[in-house]
N, C-alpha and C positions, 0 to 999 in steps of 0.2 A: 494684506493676511489675509488667509483661508479663512474661512467661516469655522469656527469652533463652539463644539455643545456644550451647554454647563448643565448637567443633568442631575435633578433632584430627586431626594424621596420621598414620598408622600404616604404616609401611612393611616392617615385619617384626614378629614375635609380641612382642618384649620392646618393643618399642615402641608397640605398640596396649596392652599392661598395662601400661606407666608411663603413659600417658594416662588410662586408667581411676584408677589409683590417686591420679592428677594433679587429678583432678576434672573432666574431660571430660565434657561431656553427652552428647557424639557422636563417633566415629573414624570416619575414611575410609581404605577400603584396598583393595588389589589382589589377584588370583589372578594367575597366572603368565600368562596370556594376555588381551587385550581389554582392558587397561588403558594408561593414557599415561604409567605410571613402570617402564619396563622394568630401568632401573638399580637400581631399589629388589629388596630380597630377595623380597617377596610371598610370598603364602599357596598353601598347596594348598588342596584343599576340605574336606578333614577337619579343617586347621586350623583355617578359617574357621569351622565347626561347632561347635568348642570353643571357638573366643573369643565368637562369639555367646552360648552357653550363661553363659561369665562375664562377659561385660559387661552383659547383662540382669540378671545376679544382683546387680549393682552399679548398676543402673539407668542403663545408659548404652546409647545405640543405635550400632547400627554398618550403614556403608553403605556398599557394594560399588563401586568405578570400573571401569564401561563404556567408559570416555571415550576411544574411538579412532574413526577412521571401521575399516568393517569393510568387506571384500572379497568377492565374492559366493562365492567357494571357499570363504569361513569360515563361511558363514550354516550347514551343519549342525553344526559345532562349537558355536557361538553357540545354537541352539536344544538342544544335548546340555546344555550349561552351564545355559540358561534352564530347562530339565525339572529340575534338580537346584534349580536356586533357589528356585522358587518353593514347594518343598516346606520349604525353612527358615524361621527369623523374621526372614530380613535385615529391614533398619528400612527400605531404600531403596537404589536403582541408580544412581549419576552416569552419565550418557551424554551423547556428543556427537554421533553417527550418528544423522540422521534417520531412517535405516531401522530403526534400533532402537527408536527411540521409536514408530514402527508396529507392530512386531513385537510389543511388550512389551503396546500398549493393545489390540492384535486378540486376542493367544492367551495373556497373560500379566496380566490388567489386575490383579490384586490387590499385584502389584506397584508399590510408588510411585518415580516416576521425578522425578531432578532433572536439569534442565539444566546441564551441565558450564562452566567456565568458559573452555574450548574453544569455545564458541558465540558469545563474547565478545558478551554483551547488553548493549547500551547506549543502549536507545529502547525508549519505550511498545509499538510496533510487533513489536518481539521478541517482549516478554512477552505479547501477545496470541496470537503466532503458536503461542509455546511453549503456551501453556494449550493449543490445540487438539491441539497434537502429545500431549499428555496429561501434560505436567510439572506437576507440585506446587510445584516451587521454582526458583528459577534463582541460580545465581552470577554476580552482576552483574562487568562488566569492571572490573579493577583501576585502568583511568586515571580512574574516573571522580571529581567532587569532590563534597563535602555537600549541595549545593544538587541536584545530579543523581541521587544515591544517595536523596535524600528525596521527588523526582518520582517515581522508579520504585518505590521502597516503597510510595508511596500508591497507584498503579497495579496494583501484584501485588495489595494487598490487596483492590481491588476485583475483582478476579479470582480470589479465593480462594487466591491463591500467596504463599508465602513468597520472601523475599529474603535471600541470606548475600551477604557479602563477605569478600574476604581482609583480615586485620587484621595479620599478621606472617609475616615470610618473605622469601623471595629475590622480588625484580622482575622482570618480564621488560620490555625496552625495545620489543618489538613487540606488539600486540594479538595476545591468545593465540587459537591455532586458523588465525589468517590469517598464522602463519611459516613461511616454505618455506626457511630459511637453512640449517638441518641438512640438510634434504631435498637443497638442490641444490646442497650442497657436504659431500659425505661419503656421501650416499646414507640418512641417518638421518632419517627422517620425524618432526617431531613430532607429529603427526598420527597416527603409529602409535604412538608412545609411545617415541621411539629418541631423542630431543633430545639432539642432542652438545654443545650450548650453544657455536657460534662467535661469538657476542656478548659472550662474555667470555675469547675468544682475545688472546692479544698480538698488535698489530700495530705495522708500522713507525713511529716516532716522528712523532705529527702536527705538523702546525705551531702547535699549543699547548704542546706537547711531552708529550701523553698516549701513552703506551703502549697503554693499554685502552679506548678511546675510548666503546665501545658499552655498559661495564660499568657497570650500575646500583647505588646502593645498594641494602641491605634497605628493604624495608616494614614501618614499624611505626605502628600507629595507636593505640599504649599512652596517649598522650595526648590521645585524641580518642575514647574510649569514650563520654562522656557524648553526646558529639553524634551518635555513630551509632545510638546509642539513641533521641535524638529525631527521628533520621533516618526511624526506623520499620524499621531491619533487623531481622531475625530470628535469626539466626545468623552468629556472628562466626568465621570459619575461619582458622587456621593452615595455612601453609603448610610441607611439609618430609617427604615420605615417602622422600626419600633420607637424612634426618638419622638419629642412632641415639637412642637411648630415652632417654640422660641429655640429652638436648636437648629432646627431645617434652618430658620430665618438667620441666624448668626452664622453659620457655616455658608451660605450658597450667599449672603451679603457679600461676607469678607473675599472668597473667591471670584465673585462678579468684581469687585473692586480691583484685585489683581488681575485678572482677567482683560480689565479694561485699561490698566495702566500699559499691559504689554501690546495691545492693540495700537495703543495711541502713542507706543514707544515711548512711554514716561520710566521713570525708574523704578524698580519692583520692591514692595516692601518684605522684611524679613518679622516684621512686627507679627506674633501669634497669637496675641493675649485676647483678641475676640475670639479664637479659636480653643483657647485653655480655660475661657470663662463656663463655656459650657462641658456639658457633659465628655471626658475622654479620659482614655487609659495610659496616659503621656503619647508620645506620638514617635512613630518610626519610619526611615524611608528605606528600611534596610535591604529588603526584597529589591526595589529600582536601581539601586546603586549595586548592589550587588556587596553588600556586606552583611552577608547574612550571619547572625551568631545571638551572643549572649546578651545585646545592648537592646535588642527586638523583645527581650520578656520583660515582664513587671509583676512581682508577686502581689498584686492587687487587683482583683477584675472589678474593682467597685470608683468611681467617681472618682479623679486622680485631681481635680482642680483645686479643692482645699490645700491639698501638699504641694501641690505646685506654686503657689502664690506663695504659702506661706513658707516655703523654702528661702524664694527671692526677698520676703519681707525680713527674714530674719541672718539672711545670708549665711544658713547654715540648713544640715539635712536634718538636724533634729531642733524646730522650732519650738518654744515652750507654749504652752497652753493657753498663755495669754495671748500671745499673737495668733495662734491658729482661731481662738474665738474672735478675733478683729476679723480676719480673713474670711470665715465663713459669714460672719454678717455684712460684709463688703461685695461680697458675692450674692448674697439672699439679693440685698439692693440692687445689684447689678443685673438679677436674672430678673427680679420686679420690675425693672424698666423695661428690660426687653419685652417681657411678657405683654405688658401695657401699649409699646408701641407696636407691636404688631398686632396686639387686637384691635388697635383704632386703625391700620390701616388693612387690615383685612375686610373691616365693616362694610364696607360699601360693596363686598363681591358676591352679591347676590345670586344662588344658584336653584333659586325656586323655579320653575316651572315657568316659562311666560305663558298669561291666559291669552285664550282664542275666544272672539265672537265672531260670529257669523250671523249676516245680515241676508236675508233672504227675500227676494221679493218678484213680481212679474202679476200679469193677467192674461186673460185667453187673448192670445193671437199674438203673444209677445213670447221671447225667450224668457226662461227660468234665470236669474241673477242671484249670483251668491258674493257676498264680498266678504274678506277676510281680513279681520281688524286684529292684530298680534299687540300684544302688550298696553292696552287700553289707548291703542294710538286713535287720533281723532279722524284720520284720513285712512282708507282702505290699503292694506299693504298689498293686496293681491284680490283678485276678480274673476271671475270666471262665466261664460254663459252657456247655456244650452245650446246643441245645434239645431234642436226642432223648436218650435212655439207650443206653449202651454195652448191646450183643448180643453173643454167642457168635461166633467168628469161623467162617465156612465155609473157603473158599479165602483170602481173606485177611487177615489181621489187621495191628495195630497194634503195629509192631516200635520198638524204642528207635532203630535206625537209621532207622527211616522219619520217627520224629518230628522226630530231630534235623535232617533233610534239608527235611522240611516248613517248619521253622522258622529255617532256617540264614539266610535273608534277612533277620532282624531283626540280625545283625552288619551294621551299616550305618556311614555315614558319621559318625552321630550315637551310637551305641551299640555297644558291643561284648558278643556274646552269648556269655557264660563256659562254662555248663553246661546241659544239658538232662537236668532229674533225674526219670526216670521209677520212682523205687523203691516211690512209692504207687499204680502202675498196674497191675492184675491182667493177666497173659497173656492170649492167644488171644482178645483181642476186638475188636471192630469200630465203625467209626464214619465214617460218608461224608465222602469227601473234601469235598464241599461246605461241610459242617459246619467242618471243619477251617480250609477257606480263610476262612468268615465268622468263626472266633476269634480266626485269624492276623489279620485285617482290623482285627478291634474292639482288638487288642494294639497296632498299627501306630498306628490309631489314637489309642490312650491316649499311647503314647510321642511321639508328632506333638502333645502340647498338645492333646488332645481335636480335633483337627482333620482332616478326612478329608484325604488326600492327593491332588495334582492327579495326572490321570493325564498323561503325557508325549504332548506333540506329535510327531508324527512326521515331519520334514522330508521323508522320501521322497515321502510322501503328498501334502504341498505342493507339492512341487517336480513330481510328476506333472501336478497339477493346471494349476501355473503353466504348465509348458512346452504343456498342450491348449489353454492360453488362448491363449498366445504364436503358437501355428500356426493359432488361429482367427482371431487379429489379421492375422497374415501375409495369411491367406487373402482376409479383408475387406477389407482397407486397400488402396488405389494406392500403389503403391512412389513414395517420394518421391524425387525428381532430387538429389543433392547441390548444397547450396548455400553459395556462397561470399557471405561476410559482413567487413565490413572496421568496426572501430573507428576513428572520430576522436578525438584525442586532446585538440585545443581549437579553436578559432575557427579560427587561421592556418589551418588544414587543410581550411575548408570549400572553398575553392579547388579544392584537390585535389580533394574531394568531388564538385565541380560537374563535373571533368574525367574522374574515373572515372566518373562516373555515366554522359556522355555517351558514352566509350567501351565501356560496356558496357551497350549498349540492349537488345544482342540476349540477354544473360546475366540470369540470375536472382540480381541482389548484394543482400543487404540491408547496408544502411549503419546502425552505430549511433552515437551521441554519446554523450562521457562528461560525465554531468554532474559537477561539482566538488565537493567537499564540503562545501563552505560553500553550502549550497542557498538558505537564508535571504537570504543577502547577494546572491545572483544569481539571485533567482526571477524577477522582473520580467522581468531579461534571457532568461531559459531560456524564459518566456512567449511572449517574443517570437520567439525563435528556432526552437522547436518549432511555432508559428504561422505562421512562414516557408517553414519545411523540414518541412513535414507528413509526408516519406519518411522524414525521421530518427526512428530508435528510440532512445528515451531508454535509456541505460546507466548505472546507479545504482551506485557503488563499495559497500565492505563497511564501511565507516566512515559512517554516519548518526547522529551525537549526536543527543539530544534536542532540542535549540534548534533543530537542521536539520530535524529529521525531522518537526516542526511543520508545515514549511512543504512538505512532502511532498504532501499530501491536496490542498491548494490548488492544488500547480503541475499536479498530475496531471487535475485538475477543467477547468484553465484552458486544455489542449492537445488537439490532434484528436486524439492516436495512442490506440489502442487493444490496443496491446501495448509491454509496456516490458520491458527485463533488469534483473537485479538480481543483485547479491551479499549484498545485503541482506534476511533474511527479514522486517523488519519494514517496508520496502519492499512485498516481495511481497505481505503481508497487507493493508495498504492498497490496492493497486491491487485485489486480491481484492473487498476490500469496495464498491468503486467500479463492480465491474464491468469491469474492468480486465485481460486476459489478460496474464503474465507468463511470463517465463524464467531459470532460475535460474543465475546466472554460476558460473565455475568456483570462485570462494572460497567456496561454499556447500559444497564439498568433496564431491561426489554420487559417490560409489564403489558402489553395489550398486542392485539392481531393485526393494526395501523404500524405500529414499530417494526415489526416482521415485514410486513410488506415495503414498508420505505428502505429497509436495509437491504432486502433483496434486488430492490432496483440499481443499487451499488455494488453488486456482483457477490452479496453475504448467501449462503447456503444454506446457514443453520444460525441458531443463537442460544445462550444461555439465557433459560428465564432467572429475573432477577429473584435471589435468595429473601427477600424481604417478601414476598409474594407467598399465601399459604394455598394449600392444594385446591381448594375452592375455587380461589383466584385466577389458578393456573389452568385447572379444567375449561375456564370459559375463554380460554384462548383458543383461536383456528387458525393455525398455521397457513400460507399460502402454499401451492402444490410444488412439491419437490423441494421443501424444505423442512430441515431437520430441526429438532426440539432438544435442548441439553438440559442438563439441571447437576448442580454440584451438591450430592449428597454428603461428601465428609472433607471437611476444609479447616484450617485454621480461621479464626473469624478476623479479616482483617479489619479495624476500626478506622485505620486513617492512615494515610501515605502522606508523609510532609517533605516538604525541599529545606526545612530547618532542623537544626541538629536538636534531637529529643532528650539527647543526655546531660546539657547544660546545666538544666535547671533540676535533674535527677541524681544521675550517679556522679556527674560533672565530667568536665575534660579539660585539656593542657589549651587547647586552642579556643580562643575566645570569638573567633572570627574562621566561618569554616570556608575552607579554600579546596582547592581539586582534588586532592589527597583524601579528603573526607568521602566520597561517593566512591574512588577507586579504591581506595587501601582498607577503611575501618570496617570491623567486623567487630560487635559487640553488641551484650545484650542485657538488659537489667529489667528491675520491676518497678511499677509503683502502685501504691495502694490508696484507696480514697477512705473517707474516714467512716463507710459504710464496712470497711476490711474486704472490699471488693477489689482483686489484684490483676494487672494489666501488664503484659511484657512490652517491653521497649526492645525494638528488635532492627538491628542495621547489619546487612550482609555486603559483602565486599561487591562494590559494582551496582548496587540498590540503594534506593533511598529510605531513611528512616521510616518505620513501619509502627503502629500502634495494633498489637495483636491480643486479641481477648485469651484468658488463661485457660479455657476451654475449647476445644474443636467444637466446631458445629457438626451434629451429625443428625440425621435425618434418614432412618432405614426404612422409614414408611411410604418413601417416596419411590422406592425401588418396588415393595410389594404390592403398593396399591396405586400405582401410576394412573391417572385418571386418562392420560394421552401417552401414544409412546414417547420416552424419553430416554437419551443417549445420557446415562449416569456416569460422573466422575469423581474420582477419589483423588485428592492433594496428598502425594506423597511428598513433604517437605522435609530436606534435611536441616536437624537443627546444629 
């Protein structure tokens, strides 16, 4: 049987240690900055180095999350971190921002890059795009079924990429990386690692009696392990970097036992008692099996363990208070035992820095000898001698203080320099600084696993060159007038398009037309539409599932347009292979100059700047030459897009499970209101997925009047 990775979450030191002793093949964790779980305790760099050493001693890999969008002013700090990271033994970095892909592939190619779930990878074109970005593996969207996972894993294999799938833990109701709910209502951007989970908030009682209409059960593919292996998945990923060590241990230990049974061709268990004992919101595998519907919801965002075991104990959905109290005590006792057991198992995993002692000896006429003792060893771990012999000192001599200063930098993130012992060194002797530096370099190389250190990339030098190029581009390019663009939301608004076009004959106006999510079903109509209206620029949404993605190439081949806009990188990649220029839509979350450069490499000629950026953050971005910048100034606030039916727990629906007609036929709208009396619109249009939209439109007229850079401005005319 091929190697299948069990990938564990690590939010703090204890959780990472728990994952290691529970049998994880790899752990993903984050530092204080640049990671999508700011609420987790996270690590500092010294702790990361210590955990790397311990993990590798136990044949466990460690991946670091750099999975947020990065702002221009943060680039110096990012380079500083990468300069440190490249000289560790980190096994991979998990990335969302396309600019970070570009930076790593250009300046730090030795780092393996994994595409984060925040990139919501759900079609084969996205895999091809990510391969060009330098990704070695992709975390597939949580919304995919086994058939879709099989197809994408097969495609990834042809690209020499790995696939990983979330198999246990929290379910997001919206597609990851495309949820702006927390950002728009509270200012806590999920794309910046600060999601406040408003989807799990309480709302005013809905028509179907739900208080938590957007709250999903947790995902668990425990019963689907064999199917996932047969689908070609390479890594089984457990969610939970905010969870504590006893949770991580219980879940990883349970999955490790099940995976071992499968590898040894033993009968698999269906017993999920251990999984229900620690935090859960009950479990569902609805996305994997394609049974997307009411069963996937739970009207309680808190821990479901007590309710689960109380129902079993009383054989009733309404257990008595006495039964509940007994179950609570039993669970408390079990969790206490788990915590005690984990504490005992991890106590020997020491992440403190190994201490180094240098013994320096030599006399006139002999080479200088430096013996390196690591971790209180009685025998030297490494020795280095000078190529020249020591000579009698003239004006300058090697003092103990001088040698201690010269080797002080060995006290690093990885090692602690305890002593520099010079008792065997003669007095009044001399050796050149050059040779001392060479000996120090040899010691550093030894301590770094016999690998030479990478020289730091100075961002200040890069910035100077980039500013010079920007000035050159500005002097060479003809200034582009600000362009007004309009996005037409549906066929009914084509009459409005004709009217606007006539009224705007003296102005430069670009008209986009929103391609529905169900591209395959609408393919012939779309081909006719774009041939009848060749001035319309096709606008593709962010979600283009594989069945519809297959139709994209035929659509683009059959229409006269030579430019499209797309929020889906897979569609952009297909356009590029067909020689069609493309503009990156706002939901590709472009936020820095390197992102623009990475997009340009794959045929992108312009990009919408993320609406999560303010004017000052936009001003700092320098586009590459012959690359246009765009901004959406007026549009509905799309908070999330979901593959789930958002009406089941709000206004209700006759169907308990979604079918093919739900996407193609259903047209519906309702509202939900939170306990703070703020309302949100649930909107479903024919051929589109369910959307959650803010009650008020986004409108930023200041960007039109005070744009710090030349921007193409667009307004979204979205038919209701």
